[in-house]
VEXTI-683090 format. One record per residue (C-alpha): y negated, z negated, x negated; residue in three letters. Coordinates in steps of 0.1 Angstrom, whole numbers. Layout:
BEGIN
+-------+-------+-------+-----+
! north !    up !  east !  aa !
+-------+-------+-------+-----+
!     Y !     Z !     X ! ala !
...
+-------+-------+-------+-----+
***
This chain:
BEGIN
+-------+-------+-------+-----+
! north !    up !  east !  aa !
+-------+-------+-------+-----+
!  -759 ! -1368 ! -1226 ! unk !
!  -769 ! -1359 ! -1190 ! unk !
!  -806 ! -1360 ! -1200 ! unk !
!  -799 ! -1335 ! -1228 ! unk !
!  -781 ! -1311 ! -1204 ! unk !
!  -810 ! -1314 ! -1180 ! unk !
!  -835 ! -1307 ! -1207 ! unk !
!  -815 ! -1277 ! -1219 ! unk !
!  -813 ! -1263 ! -1184 ! unk !
!  -850 ! -1268 ! -1179 ! unk !
!  -858 ! -1251 ! -1212 ! unk !
!  -835 ! -1222 ! -1203 ! unk !
!  -851 ! -1219 ! -1169 ! unk !
!  -886 ! -1219 ! -1183 ! unk !
!  -877 ! -1194 ! -1210 ! unk !
!  -861 ! -1171 ! -1185 ! unk !
!  -892 ! -1173 ! -1163 ! unk !
!  -914 ! -1165 ! -1192 ! unk !
!  -891 ! -1136 ! -1202 ! unk !
!  -891 ! -1121 ! -1166 ! unk !
!  -928 ! -1125 ! -1160 ! unk !
!  -938 ! -1093 ! -1180 ! unk !
!  -913 ! -1073 ! -1160 ! unk !
!  -927 ! -1085 ! -1127 ! unk !
!  -962 ! -1077 ! -1139 ! unk !
!  -951 ! -1042 ! -1149 ! unk !
!  -935 ! -1037 ! -1115 ! unk !
!  -967 ! -1047 ! -1097 ! unk !
!  -990 ! -1028 ! -1120 ! unk !
!  -997 !  -992 ! -1110 ! unk !
! -1008 !  -981 ! -1144 ! unk !
!  -976 !  -992 ! -1163 ! unk !
!  -953 !  -968 ! -1180 ! unk !
!  -924 !  -971 ! -1155 ! unk !
!  -944 !  -965 ! -1123 ! unk !
!  -962 !  -932 ! -1132 ! unk !
!  -929 !  -916 ! -1139 ! unk !
!  -919 !  -920 ! -1103 ! unk !
!  -953 !  -910 ! -1089 ! unk !
!  -954 !  -875 ! -1104 ! unk !
!  -921 !  -867 ! -1088 ! unk !
!  -935 !  -876 ! -1054 ! unk !
!  -969 !  -859 ! -1060 ! unk !
!  -955 !  -823 ! -1066 ! unk !
!  -934 !  -826 ! -1035 ! unk !
!  -965 !  -836 ! -1015 ! unk !
!  -986 !  -809 ! -1031 ! unk !
!  -959 !  -783 ! -1024 ! unk !
!  -958 !  -793 !  -987 ! unk !
!  -996 !  -793 !  -986 ! unk !
!  -997 !  -758 ! -1002 ! unk !
!  -971 !  -745 !  -977 ! unk !
!  -991 !  -760 !  -948 ! unk !
! -1023 !  -744 !  -961 ! unk !
! -1006 !  -711 !  -966 ! unk !
!  -992 !  -712 !  -930 ! unk !
! -1026 !  -721 !  -916 ! unk !
! -1042 !  -693 !  -936 ! unk !
! -1016 !  -668 !  -925 ! unk !
! -1021 !  -678 !  -888 ! unk !
! -1059 !  -674 !  -892 ! unk !
! -1054 !  -640 !  -908 ! unk !
! -1031 !  -629 !  -880 ! unk !
! -1055 !  -641 !  -854 ! unk !
! -1084 !  -623 !  -870 ! unk !
! -1064 !  -592 !  -873 ! unk !
! -1054 !  -593 !  -836 ! unk !
! -1090 !  -598 !  -826 ! unk !
! -1101 !  -569 !  -847 ! unk !
! -1074 !  -547 !  -831 ! unk !
! -1083 !  -557 !  -796 ! unk !
! -1120 !  -551 !  -804 ! unk !
! -1111 !  -516 !  -818 ! unk !
! -1090 !  -508 !  -788 ! unk !
! -1117 !  -518 !  -763 ! unk !
! -1142 !  -498 !  -783 ! unk !
! -1120 !  -467 !  -782 ! unk !
! -1113 !  -472 !  -745 ! unk !
! -1151 !  -474 !  -737 ! unk !
! -1157 !  -443 !  -759 ! unk !
! -1129 !  -424 !  -741 ! unk !
! -1144 !  -434 !  -707 ! unk !
! -1178 !  -420 !  -715 ! unk !
+-------+-------+-------+-----+
***
């Protein structure tokens, strides 16, 4: 009787391991159906922050260029006024 219970437990354990193995493979696999659903939610957030950072850098460059142009124009007008 004990041998039957041991065999039954062993069979149950093996079948549970076989049943769980595809789930663990899906969790480890990057191209499975469950994982890409989570990845796009992170990607737009990263893209959005990258775009904001790029816009900020572009805006700073534009402001710097504008200030250089103004200072150049002022210095030019000052030299013209002096002559």
